C-alpha positions in Angstrom: -18.9 13.8 -1.8 -16.0 12.1 0.0 -12.5 12.0 -1.6 -9.8 9.7 -0.3 -6.1 9.8 -1.5 -4.8 6.5 -2.7 -1.2 5.6 -3.2 0.3 4.4 -6.5 -1.6 1.6 -8.0 -4.7 2.6 -6.1 -3.4 1.2 -2.8 -4.7 2.5 0.4 -1.6 1.8 2.5 2.1 2.6 2.5 4.9 1.2 4.7 8.2 2.9 5.2 11.4 2.5 7.3 13.9 4.9 8.8 17.3 3.8 10.4 19.9 6.1 11.8 23.7 6.7 12.0 25.2 4.9 9.0 26.6 2.0 11.0 28.0 -1.2 9.6 25.1 -3.2 11.0 23.1 -1.4 8.2 24.7 -3.9 5.8 22.9 -6.8 7.4 19.7 -4.9 7.9 19.6 -3.7 4.2 20.1 -7.3 3.1 17.0 -8.3 5.1 15.0 -5.4 3.7 16.1 -6.3 0.1 15.1 -9.9 0.7 11.6 -8.9 1.7 11.1 -6.1 -0.8 11.1 -3.3 1.7 12.5 0.2 1.3 14.3 2.2 3.9 15.5 5.7 4.5 19.0 5.6 6.1 20.0 8.8 8.0 23.7 9.6 8.0 26.1 11.9 9.9 28.7 12.8 7.2 31.0 14.3 9.8 31.3 11.0 11.6 31.9 8.5 8.8 34.2 5.5 9.1 37.4 4.7 7.3 37.8 2.2 4.4 40.6 0.4 6.3 38.0 -0.6 8.9 35.5 -2.1 6.5 36.0 -5.7 7.8 35.0 -4.7 11.3 31.5 -5.9 12.4 30.5 -2.5 13.9 31.3 1.2 13.8 30.3 3.7 11.2 30.6 2.9 7.5 32.9 4.5 5.0 31.4 6.2 1.9 32.4 3.1 -0.2 30.4 0.8 2.1 27.4 3.2 2.1 27.3 3.3 -1.6 27.2 -0.5 -1.8 24.8 -0.9 1.1 22.2 1.7 0.3 21.5 0.8 -3.3 17.7 1.0 -3.9 17.1 2.9 -0.6 17.1 6.6 0.3 19.9 8.4 2.0 19.0 11.3 4.3 20.5 13.8 6.8 21.1 13.1 10.5 23.0 16.4 11.0 26.8 16.6 10.5 28.0 15.5 13.9 24.8 14.2 15.7 24.3 17.1 18.1 21.3 18.2 20.1 20.3 20.8 17.4 18.0 22.8 19.7 21.0 23.4 22.0 23.0 25.1 19.3 23.0 28.7 18.1 21.1 29.3 14.9 24.3 29.6 12.9 25.7 26.4 14.4 22.5 24.5 13.8 22.3 25.8 10.2 25.9 24.6 9.5 25.1 21.1 10.9 22.1 20.7 8.6 23.4 22.5 5.5 26.8 20.9 5.5 25.4 17.4 6.0 23.1 18.0 3.1 25.8 19.4 0.9 28.1 16.5 1.8 25.5 13.8 1.0 24.6 15.4 -2.3 28.2 15.5 -3.4 28.9 12.0 -2.1 25.9 10.2 -3.6 25.3 12.5 -6.6 21.6 13.0 -5.9 19.3 15.7 -4.4 18.8 15.0 -0.7 15.8 16.5 1.1 15.0 14.2 4.0 16.2 14.1 7.6 15.9 12.5 11.1 16.5 14.6 14.2 19.6 13.5 16.2 18.2 12.1 19.5 14.7 13.0 18.1 14.9 16.5 19.6 14.1 19.8 18.0 12.7 23.3 18.6 10.7 25.8 16.6 14.0 27.5 15.6 15.4 24.2 14.3 12.2 23.6 12.3 12.6 27.0 10.7 16.3 26.2 9.9 15.3 23.0 8.2 12.8 25.0 6.0 15.5 27.4 5.0 17.9 24.5 4.2 15.4 23.0 1.8 14.5 20.0 4.0 11.2 18.4 3.1 10.7 16.2 6.2 12.3 15.2 9.4 11.5 12.3 11.7 11.2 12.5 15.5 11.3 9.6 18.0 7.7 10.1 19.3 5.6 6.9 18.6 2.0 7.5 17.6 0.8 3.8 17.4 -1.2 5.3 14.5 -1.1 5.3 10.7 -2.1 8.8 9.7 -0.5 10.9 7.0 1.6 13.7 8.7 0.2 17.2 8.7 3.6 18.7 9.4 6.3 16.7 7.7 9.1 18.6 9.5 7.9 17.0 12.8 7.1 13.6 11.4 6.2 11.2 14.3 6.7 7.5 13.5 4.2 4.8 14.2 6.7 2.9 16.5 10.2 1.7 17.1 11.1 -1.8 16.1 11.4 -2.9 19.7 7.9 -1.6 20.6 6.0 -4.3 22.6 2.9 -3.8 20.4 4.7 -4.0 17.1 3.1 -7.2 15.8 -0.3 -6.1 17.1 0.2 -2.9 15.1 1.2 -4.8 12.0 -1.9 -7.0 12.2 -4.1 -4.0 12.7 -2.5 -2.2 9.7 -2.7 -5.1 7.3 -6.2 -6.2 8.3 -8.0 -2.9 8.0 -9.4 -3.1 4.4 -12.3 -0.7 4.7 -12.6 1.1 1.4 -14.2 4.0 3.1 -11.2 5.1 5.1 -8.4 7.5 4.7 -5.0 6.5 3.5 -2.7 4.8 6.0 1.1 4.9 6.5 3.0 2.6 8.9 6.3 4.3 9.8 8.9 2.1 11.5 12.3 3.4 12.8 15.3 2.3 14.8 19.1 1.7 14.8 20.6 -1.4 13.2 23.2 -1.8 16.0 20.4 -2.4 18.5 19.7 -5.8 17.0 23.1 -6.9 18.3 21.7 -6.9 21.8 20.1 -10.3 21.2 17.0 -9.5 23.3 13.5 -10.6 22.5 12.6 -7.4 20.6 16.1 -6.4 19.8 17.7 -9.2 17.9 18.4 -10.1 14.3 15.8 -12.8 14.5 13.3 -10.1 15.5 14.4 -8.0 12.5 13.7 -10.9 10.2 10.3 -11.6 11.9 9.2 -8.0 11.5 10.2 -7.9 7.8 8.5 -11.1 7.1 5.3 -10.0 8.9 4.9 -6.7 7.1 6.0 -7.8 3.6 4.2 -9.7 0.9 1.2 -7.4 0.4 2.2 -5.5 -2.7 -1.4 -5.5 -4.0 -2.6 -3.4 -1.0 0.6 -1.9 0.5 3.1 0.5 -1.2 6.6 -0.2 0.1 8.4 3.0 -0.3 11.1 5.3 1.0 10.2 8.4 3.1 10.8 10.8 0.2 8.8 8.7 -2.2 5.8 8.9 0.1 6.3 12.6 0.8 6.6 13.5 -2.9 3.5 11.5 -3.8 1.4 13.1 -1.1 2.5 16.6 -2.4 1.5 15.5 -5.9 -2.0 14.6 -4.5 -2.3 17.9 -2.7 -1.6 19.7 -6.0 -4.7 18.3 -7.6 -7.1 21.1 -8.7 -10.8 20.3 -8.4 -13.7 22.2 -9.9 -16.0 23.9 -7.5 -18.5 21.0 -7.7 -15.7 18.5 -7.4 -16.8 16.8 -10.6 -13.7 17.7 -12.6 -10.0 17.4 -11.6 -6.8 18.6 -13.1 -3.4 17.0 -12.3 -0.5 19.6 -12.7 2.1 17.2 -11.4 4.5 14.9 -13.4 3.2 11.7 -11.9 -0.1 9.8 -12.0 -2.3 10.4 -9.0 -4.8 8.0 -7.6 -7.9 8.6 -5.4 -11.3 7.3 -4.5 -14.5 9.3 -4.5 -17.7 8.3 -2.7 -21.0 9.9 -3.6 -23.9 10.6 -1.3 -25.1 7.0 -1.8 -21.7 5.8 -0.6 -20.9 4.3 -4.0 -17.2 4.4 -4.2 -15.3 4.9 -7.5 -11.5 4.7 -8.0 -9.8 7.2 -10.3 -6.4 7.8 -11.8 -5.4 11.2 -13.2 -2.5 11.2 -15.5 0.2 13.9 -15.5 -1.3 17.1 -17.1 -4.7 15.5 -17.5 -8.1 17.1 -16.8 -10.5 14.4 -15.9 -14.3 14.5 -15.7 -15.3 12.4 -12.7 -19.1 12.6 -12.7 -21.8 14.1 -14.9 
């Protein structure tokens, strides 16, 4: 028997975004994402935030007030306190950068914060261990995969591509047009910095941002548009499913409905939903 995880609603695909630094250009970018029904994880350095007196400036880093207004409906995550090369710091220094940024964000936004993006995309084994000790669930690198796999190690989460990748529209087409029911779940992970769109170049302009959002959006029947932490938490819920030895019965110990598809030897595929706390008989 083959079993394939499905995202909420039985969808095979998920799309997520990650943008760094908490800059004022995030206001314009978040407005575009909201227009197209996209969800983003915005990664913030709380030790480098802007001042409310500068709110009318077109660039620079946002104040807390601006962030609270801009990031409604999206996720806020760590980017380390002062954007250092974490792997160049001592263990106590790196721990402080991560732990203090998390503490600040949780106090500022009144929510539990567990996500992160590595400053400059760099890390080391020591840094990964520090993230584990600080309760971080995932952290994004800057290494493009041009693939749509679900991460095996969420603390070294490699994105699909940057928004200025020359193959971005080719990748979007490939992602949207692969509708084979007998395939594993797919996740398209896009990242960047909002200030890069000010460059006005072919793949680095606000027109390009709008084109990308328009190209990937509008497929809610087949694509789950979610934040990083929403996808992470759902994948963990799927992994917690408990199957009987013959895989004909499943128990869901989590607090959310979990979806999956099962294909028998004859390649007849059946979709299932297991409610929270439910034990479900799949096949006789």
